[in-house]
VEXMARMI-779967 format. One line per 8 residues: number of its first residue (from 1); their letters; for each residue x, y, z of N, C-alpha, C. Coordinates in steps of 0.02 Angstrom, whole numbers. Atoms other than C-alpha are relative to their C-alpha. Layout:
<sites>
NUM) A) X Y Z X Y Z X Y Z ~ ...
</sites>
This chain:
<sites>
1) MKLFSNLT) 41 -60 0 0 0 0 43 63 0 ~ -45 -57 -3 143 118 43 32 12 -68 ~ -31 -6 66 228 82 -123 -50 29 -50 ~ 52 -26 45 64 113 -215 -12 74 11 ~ 11 -71 -16 37 278 -125 57 43 -24 ~ -59 -39 20 214 338 -157 5 5 -76 ~ -4 1 73 211 286 -340 -54 43 -32 ~ 56 -39 26 40 362 -372 13 75 11
9) SLIILLFA) -14 -70 -15 91 524 -286 53 28 -47 ~ -53 -23 45 249 536 -391 -27 11 -71 ~ 27 -6 67 154 507 -553 -45 62 -6 ~ 45 -58 1 21 638 -510 39 65 5 ~ -40 -60 -6 151 765 -457 37 16 -64 ~ -35 -11 63 251 741 -617 -48 23 -55 ~ 50 -20 49 93 755 -721 -21 73 12 ~ 20 -68 -16 42 915 -630 54 50 -20
17) LYYLIQNP) -56 -43 19 215 989 -656 4 7 -76 ~ 0 -2 73 211 943 -841 -56 44 -27 ~ 58 -40 23 38 1020 -860 14 74 8 ~ -13 -71 -12 93 1185 -782 54 27 -47 ~ -52 -21 47 249 1191 -893 -31 12 -69 ~ 33 -6 65 138 1166 -1046 -54 54 -1 ~ 54 -49 -5 3 1285 -983 15 52 54 ~ -20 -48 -52 90 1424 -886 -52 54 13
25) EQLNVLSL) 52 -52 -10 -59 1540 -911 -47 -17 57 ~ 42 19 -57 -150 1439 -777 22 35 64 ~ -27 -34 -60 -38 1526 -650 -24 72 5 ~ 24 -69 -2 -117 1692 -696 -54 10 53 ~ 53 -5 -51 -254 1651 -571 27 31 64 ~ -30 -26 -62 -133 1700 -433 -1 77 2 ~ 2 -73 2 -138 1881 -493 -66 28 25 ~ 66 -22 -26 -320 1888 -436 -1 5 75
33) LSPGIIIS) -2 -1 -73 -267 1868 -255 39 61 24 ~ -32 -60 -26 -231 2034 -173 39 -16 63 ~ -37 11 -63 -107 2048 -28 -46 -6 60 ~ 47 3 -56 -254 2079 88 -35 -67 5 ~ 33 66 1 -342 1918 35 49 -54 23 ~ -51 50 -19 -180 1818 52 13 1 75 ~ -13 -7 -72 -146 1885 227 -60 -26 40 ~ 60 23 -35 -327 1852 279 -6 -76 -1
41) LIFLKLLT) 4 73 6 -322 1673 214 53 -35 43 ~ -53 30 -41 -157 1636 300 -18 6 74 ~ 22 -9 -69 -227 1708 462 -53 -52 19 ~ 52 50 -13 -379 1594 448 30 -70 6 ~ -33 65 -5 -267 1445 418 36 -8 66 ~ -33 2 -66 -171 1490 575 -51 -15 54 ~ 53 14 -48 -335 1491 672 -19 -74 -1 ~ 18 71 4 -378 1317 606 55 -44 27
49) LFINSNFN) -56 38 -30 -205 1257 657 -7 -1 76 ~ 11 -3 -73 -240 1316 835 -58 -45 21 ~ 58 40 -16 -410 1231 832 17 -75 -4 ~ -20 70 6 -338 1066 769 46 -21 57 ~ -46 14 -56 -203 1076 902 -39 -10 64 ~ 42 7 -59 -334 1101 1036 -41 -63 -2 ~ 37 63 9 -433 955 965 43 -58 24 ~ -45 53 -22 -282 843 991 8 0 76
57) KILLKSFS) -10 -7 -72 -258 910 1167 -60 -28 39 ~ 61 24 -34 -439 876 1218 -8 -75 -10 ~ 6 72 14 -439 705 1134 46 -41 45 ~ -48 36 -43 -286 654 1235 -23 -3 73 ~ 26 2 -68 -378 696 1395 -43 -62 13 ~ 39 62 -7 -487 544 1361 43 -56 27 ~ -47 52 -22 -331 442 1399 43 25 59 ~ -32 -28 -61 -283 545 1554 69 28 -15
65) LNISNRES) -63 -33 18 -143 634 1463 -12 74 -11 ~ 7 -72 7 -130 822 1484 65 28 -28 ~ -59 -30 30 -10 905 1365 -8 76 0 ~ 2 -73 0 33 1090 1359 -26 26 -67 ~ 22 -31 63 -34 1210 1229 57 1 -50 ~ -58 -2 44 141 1222 1159 11 -68 -33 ~ -10 66 28 155 1035 1136 -57 -19 -48 ~ 56 14 45 -18 1023 1060 8 37 -66
73) LYLGSLTF) -13 -38 62 32 1158 935 55 -34 -40 ~ -53 38 33 189 1058 897 -30 -60 -37 ~ 32 57 31 82 905 862 -42 21 -60 ~ 40 -25 55 -37 1006 754 42 20 -59 ~ -46 -21 54 107 1079 654 30 -60 -35 ~ -29 61 27 186 908 631 -50 -36 -45 ~ 52 33 39 22 836 570 -14 37 -65 ~ 14 -41 59 -11 980 450 55 -10 -53
81) LGNLYLPA) -56 5 48 162 971 369 4 -69 -30 ~ -1 68 25 155 783 354 -53 -13 -53 ~ 55 8 48 -13 789 266 11 40 -64 ~ -11 -43 58 43 929 151 54 -26 -46 ~ -59 16 41 211 866 92 14 -74 -9 ~ -13 72 5 205 677 117 -63 -37 -22 ~ 58 39 22 92 543 41 -33 -37 57 ~ 35 44 -46 -35 433 130 -20 34 65
89) RSGGNLRM) 18 -38 -60 -88 569 253 48 -16 57 ~ -52 19 -48 76 541 343 2 44 62 ~ 2 -42 -59 42 684 462 -29 -36 60 ~ 30 39 -54 -71 572 565 48 -54 25 ~ -48 52 -19 62 436 563 57 30 42 ~ -54 -33 -39 195 559 625 -24 17 70 ~ 29 -15 -66 79 613 766 -4 -64 43 ~ 5 63 -37 49 432 815 69 -24 22
97) LYLNRKYK) -69 20 -17 237 395 810 27 41 58 ~ -23 -45 -53 273 546 921 -30 -22 68 ~ 33 19 -63 144 493 1052 22 -69 24 ~ -23 66 -18 204 314 1047 70 2 32 ~ -69 -3 -25 386 360 1075 5 38 66 ~ -7 -42 -59 361 495 1206 -42 -24 58 ~ 46 17 -54 211 431 1303 -18 -75 2 ~ 11 73 3 214 245 1259 -72 -18 -13
105) FKTPELAS) 68 16 19 40 252 1186 0 -63 -42 ~ 5 62 37 -12 83 1120 -40 13 -64 ~ 32 -11 65 -74 63 942 -77 2 2 ~ 73 -8 -2 -259 33 988 -22 70 22 ~ 17 -68 -22 -262 200 1080 13 50 -56 ~ -18 -45 55 -175 288 936 -49 -7 -57 ~ 47 11 55 -290 208 808 -68 29 16 ~ 65 -27 -19 -446 258 905 -1 76 -6
113) MYLYFFIV) -4 -73 7 -388 439 911 -2 21 -73 ~ -4 -15 72 -347 440 726 -68 -9 -33 ~ 64 15 30 -513 361 680 -55 47 24 ~ 52 -43 -26 -618 471 794 2 69 -34 ~ -6 -63 36 -550 627 711 -33 -6 -69 ~ 31 12 65 -601 554 542 -76 -2 5 ~ 72 12 -5 -773 501 601 -39 63 16 ~ 36 -60 -20 -826 662 686 3 53 -55
121) TIFLNSLI) -6 -47 56 -762 764 538 -47 -19 -56 ~ 47 24 52 -859 657 413 -72 11 22 ~ 68 -9 -27 -1013 667 526 -27 69 -16 ~ 24 -69 10 -1026 857 518 1 20 -74 ~ -5 -20 70 -968 878 338 -52 -34 -44 ~ 50 34 40 -1085 747 268 -70 27 14 ~ 65 -30 -16 -1235 821 361 -10 66 -36 ~ 4 -65 34 -1199 995 294 -2 -10 -76
129) GIICLFLI) 1 14 72 -1165 922 121 -69 -20 -24 ~ 67 22 18 -1337 838 117 -48 60 -4 ~ 44 -59 -2 -1427 999 165 14 46 -58 ~ -18 -48 54 -1332 1107 41 -16 -28 -69 ~ 13 30 66 -1353 985 -103 -73 9 -19 ~ 71 -9 13 -1542 993 -88 -16 73 -17 ~ 15 -71 9 -1536 1183 -83 29 29 -65 ~ -33 -33 56 -1417 1219 -227 -9 -37 -66
137) YKSRDFLF) 3 38 62 -1450 1080 -354 -70 -28 -9 ~ 71 17 9 -1627 1062 -419 -10 -59 -47 ~ 7 56 47 -1596 932 -555 4 -66 38 ~ -1 66 -31 -1637 755 -503 28 -51 -50 ~ -34 42 49 -1511 671 -616 47 -49 36 ~ -46 50 -29 -1378 537 -591 49 33 47 ~ -48 -35 -43 -1257 664 -518 -30 14 68 ~ 33 -14 -64 -1383 714 -385 -7 -63 41
145) YSSITFFI) 13 60 -39 -1430 538 -335 64 -35 23 ~ -64 30 -21 -1251 474 -332 32 41 56 ~ -29 -43 -51 -1195 625 -230 -37 -6 66 ~ 39 3 -62 -1338 616 -106 7 -69 33 ~ -11 67 -28 -1314 428 -86 67 -4 37 ~ -66 -1 -32 -1130 454 -48 -3 36 67 ~ 3 -38 -62 -1166 587 83 -42 -35 53 ~ 43 34 -48 -1307 488 164 35 -59 31
153) IMFVLSSF) -37 58 -27 -1200 332 181 53 24 50 ~ -50 -28 -45 -1060 437 257 -31 25 65 ~ 33 -28 -59 -1181 523 375 -26 -55 47 ~ 29 54 -41 -1268 364 435 55 -37 38 ~ -55 38 -32 -1105 271 469 35 43 53 ~ -37 -42 -47 -1018 419 552 -42 20 61 ~ 42 -18 -57 -1168 469 660 -8 -60 47 ~ 4 61 -41 -1181 289 720 64 -7 42
161) LTFRRFNF) -63 10 -35 -996 282 766 18 58 47 ~ -18 -58 -41 -981 459 837 -23 -8 72 ~ 29 6 -67 -1091 415 986 -1 -73 25 ~ 4 72 -14 -1064 227 988 47 -21 56 ~ -41 35 -50 -1005 131 1140 -5 -75 -14 ~ -1 70 18 -952 -46 1102 -1 -44 63 ~ -1 51 -53 -986 -198 1210 47 -56 -21 ~ -45 56 16 -861 -338 1222 0 -48 60
169) GIEKNKSK) 0 50 -53 -867 -499 1319 70 -21 19 ~ -65 26 -23 -727 -583 1415 9 -69 -29 ~ -14 64 32 -653 -723 1314 71 -23 18 ~ -65 28 -15 -509 -839 1349 33 -22 -65 ~ -40 23 57 -370 -885 1229 -14 40 -64 ~ 13 -43 59 -400 -738 1114 65 6 -40 ~ -58 -11 43 -284 -718 965 20 73 5 ~ -26 -68 -3 -178 -562 949 -44 50 -38
177) PITWFINL) 44 -47 36 -289 -481 814 -64 15 39 ~ 62 -10 -38 -445 -507 920 13 41 62 ~ -18 -39 -59 -358 -440 1076 11 73 -19 ~ -12 -69 23 -301 -287 978 -65 35 -15 ~ 65 -30 17 -477 -257 913 -41 16 63 ~ 36 -13 -63 -551 -271 1089 30 61 34 ~ -32 -58 -30 -422 -147 1152 -17 64 -38 ~ 21 -57 39 -469 -32 1009 -69 23 21
185) KRSWNKIT) 68 -18 -22 -651 -38 1064 1 31 70 ~ -7 -30 -67 -599 -2 1243 23 73 -5 ~ -25 -67 10 -501 149 1185 -53 46 -30 ~ 55 -39 31 -646 206 1077 -52 20 53 ~ 50 -14 -52 -763 194 1226 23 55 48 ~ -26 -53 -43 -648 307 1327 -17 69 -28 ~ 17 -64 33 -685 444 1200 -75 12 0 ~ 72 -10 10 -869 416 1167 -40 0 65
193) SNSIIRTR) 37 2 -64 -918 384 1349 6 65 39 ~ -9 -64 -34 -857 556 1404 -38 54 -39 ~ 43 -45 38 -999 670 1349 29 71 -4 ~ -29 -67 1 -905 830 1396 54 5 -53 ~ -54 0 51 -752 787 1292 -29 -8 -69 ~ 30 11 66 -860 722 1150 -34 63 -27 ~ 33 -61 21 -963 882 1146 51 54 -20 ~ -51 -49 17 -807 990 1147 34 -16 -66
201) LIFLTLLN) -31 20 63 -731 890 1004 -46 16 -59 ~ 48 -15 54 -889 908 899 -4 76 -11 ~ 2 -73 6 -894 1095 937 62 26 -36 ~ -61 -22 33 -712 1117 885 0 -19 -74 ~ 5 21 70 -745 1019 725 -46 47 -39 ~ 45 -47 32 -892 1133 685 33 68 -8 ~ -35 -65 5 -789 1288 723 53 -2 -55 ~ -50 8 52 -651 1222 612 -33 2 -69
209) YLFFALEA) 36 1 64 -778 1191 474 -18 72 -21 ~ 21 -68 15 -840 1371 485 59 42 -23 ~ -59 -37 22 -664 1440 471 23 -22 -69 ~ -17 25 67 -628 1327 322 -49 28 -52 ~ 50 -27 45 -791 1387 244 14 74 -14 ~ -17 -71 9 -739 1568 272 59 7 -47 ~ -57 1 47 -574 1529 186 -25 -10 -72 ~ 26 15 67 -669 1455 38 -40 59 -27
217) FLLIGALF) 40 -58 21 -786 1605 34 45 56 -26 ~ -46 -53 20 -641 1728 24 36 -18 -64 ~ -39 21 59 -543 1626 -103 -43 -4 -62 ~ 44 8 58 -686 1580 -219 -30 68 -19 ~ 25 -67 15 -756 1756 -203 50 41 -38 ~ -53 -38 34 -589 1829 -257 11 -25 -71 ~ -14 29 65 -571 1710 -404 -60 3 -48 ~ 59 7 44 -750 1694 -468 -59 44 20
225) SETNLFKI) 54 -44 -24 -854 1824 -373 -62 -39 21 ~ 55 43 -23 -960 1682 -302 -20 20 71 ~ 23 -21 -66 -1069 1734 -154 -54 -46 29 ~ 51 46 -24 -1191 1588 -137 30 -42 57 ~ -30 32 -59 -1154 1527 40 -11 -76 -1 ~ 12 72 0 -1234 1357 13 47 -37 -48 ~ -50 29 45 -1119 1324 -135 68 -2 34 ~ -63 -2 -37 -973 1377 -27 2 -56 51
233) FYYNSLSV) 3 53 -51 -1028 1258 112 6 -69 -33 ~ -3 65 34 -1053 1117 -12 71 -14 -24 ~ -70 8 21 -881 1145 -87 44 -17 59 ~ -41 12 -59 -808 1149 87 -7 -71 25 ~ 12 69 -23 -889 983 135 36 -49 -46 ~ -35 43 48 -824 902 -25 75 3 10 ~ -71 -12 -7 -653 978 2 28 -37 61 ~ -23 31 -62 -636 915 181 -1 -76 -5
241) ISSLASFT) 7 73 4 -700 739 148 50 -29 -51 ~ -47 24 50 -594 719 -9 72 3 26 ~ -66 -4 -30 -441 776 88 12 -57 49 ~ -6 56 -47 -474 644 221 12 -66 -37 ~ -4 62 39 -489 510 87 62 -4 -43 ~ -56 -3 47 -333 562 -6 61 -37 27 ~ -63 32 -19 -167 471 -7 60 32 -36 ~ -53 -36 34 -65 599 -103 17 64 39
249) PASIGIKD) -17 -63 -34 29 753 -39 -49 56 -18 ~ 48 -56 10 -92 900 -16 -62 -22 -38 ~ 59 28 34 -228 785 -86 1 14 -75 ~ -5 -18 71 -164 828 -260 -25 -57 -44 ~ 28 49 45 -258 738 -397 -66 -29 25 ~ 60 31 -28 -387 658 -281 -54 53 12 ~ 47 -53 -14 -470 815 -216 -21 36 -64 ~ 14 -34 63 -457 897 -387 -53 -38 -41
257) SIIYLSGK) 46 41 38 -549 752 -469 -70 2 29 ~ 66 -1 -33 -690 751 -342 -34 67 -11 ~ 29 -66 12 -715 939 -359 -22 7 -73 ~ 17 -4 71 -714 924 -549 -63 -40 -15 ~ 59 41 11 -843 783 -545 -63 34 26 ~ 56 -38 -27 -954 899 -443 -5 70 -30 ~ -2 -66 31 -920 1046 -558 -68 25 -23 ~ 67 -21 22 -1098 1045 -626 -40 28 58
265) ILELNLSD) 36 -23 -60 -1167 1066 -450 28 68 22 ~ -33 -62 -23 -1041 1202 -407 5 53 -54 ~ -5 -45 57 -1050 1281 -580 72 23 -12 ~ -71 -11 14 -862 1265 -606 20 -43 -58 ~ -26 40 56 -782 1212 -769 70 -24 17 ~ -66 28 -13 -615 1123 -787 51 54 15 ~ -49 -55 -10 -516 1285 -801 -9 32 70 ~ 14 -29 -67 -602 1353 -644 29 -45 55
273) VIGLMIAE) -24 48 -51 -561 1195 -545 76 1 4 ~ -73 -1 1 -379 1197 -600 27 64 33 ~ -21 -63 -30 -361 1381 -555 -10 1 75 ~ 15 2 -71 -443 1355 -387 48 -45 38 ~ -46 47 -33 -333 1205 -345 71 28 3 ~ -66 -31 0 -176 1300 -395 5 52 55 ~ 1 -52 -51 -222 1447 -284 1 -30 70 ~ 2 33 -66 -262 1331 -138 68 -27 19
281) RVLLILFS) -65 31 -16 -95 1238 -149 53 53 12 ~ -49 -53 -10 7 1398 -165 -9 31 70 ~ 14 -28 -66 -78 1468 -10 22 -48 56 ~ -21 50 -49 -46 1305 84 76 1 8 ~ -74 -1 -3 139 1311 39 24 63 36 ~ -18 -62 -35 151 1493 95 -12 -6 75 ~ 16 6 -71 64 1454 258 45 -49 36 ~ -40 52 -32 173 1301 290 64 27 31
289) IIPASLLI) -59 -31 -31 316 1420 332 -11 9 75 ~ 15 -12 -71 227 1456 497 7 -63 42 ~ -10 61 -40 208 1277 563 71 -28 -4 ~ -70 23 5 382 1235 497 44 40 48 ~ -37 -43 -47 450 1382 597 -13 -21 72 ~ 18 21 -67 356 1322 751 37 -65 19 ~ -37 62 -13 436 1150 735 74 14 15 ~ -71 -17 -9 610 1226 719 11 34 68
297) INKHN) -6 -34 -64 583 1340 869 -7 -48 58 ~ 11 51 -53 518 1196 974 60 -45 7 ~ -59 44 -2 668 1089 927 59 35 35 ~ -56 -36 -30 792 1224 978 -11 12 75 ~ 15 -12 -71 702 1253 1143 -5 -64 40
</sites>
């Protein structure tokens, strides 16, 4: 799987580079971003970094681990950079490796944390995606039914798991895989059984969503003068879910394809999607200077 992810990422990156060399005019989209818009977007990204860092901090409290704000920001920065520049969403893997080495967290605990972040994020984004799809797309064609089916499946599964507490019996002579899975359920229950922590995590995810949506509103507004909030929210839900499902650096290729397939709903053509994706990646690279600096400062201190 790792070889497949690395190879696919390399092919997509080379193809993207070749495309830009052959079509340099696509970079003209960057001229539409004023310094004020760029600064505002980077500031919003910084806020989401703080929120994600706080999410990690609260999630760790489920396992009786209290880390400082500084360390949570370090973890958030490490995760962001890993997801941006490495394949297979390696940021989450780097976070898990850090917690395992420093605090001796076992893999079931780490896996439950990783999965809960995915589940609660999908829960909110799929719900908002369902609502927005009904409001912005009136055609009842294949695109509508396939999109709504996808979101409903995601919502049903994630809503079930977000609040789910698992039961497990006591068995003797369990194999290692079964023991690991039981420990995973125990770790999951530590998160879902604490209603205060669970509520705070859902609130932070919603707050993060709103900041991401504001980012999309400013960026899409600057590029295409789009002001329909429900389209912005729908784009944001697609963007977040596709990023979670991606296995390439910065979700390149995967996210772009999903947005393009939904172009009829969002009223974006291929050129619009390419321009939007270019602007997003350039802003991410610019912003990455901040978390990279935080990692360097933390290492020296």
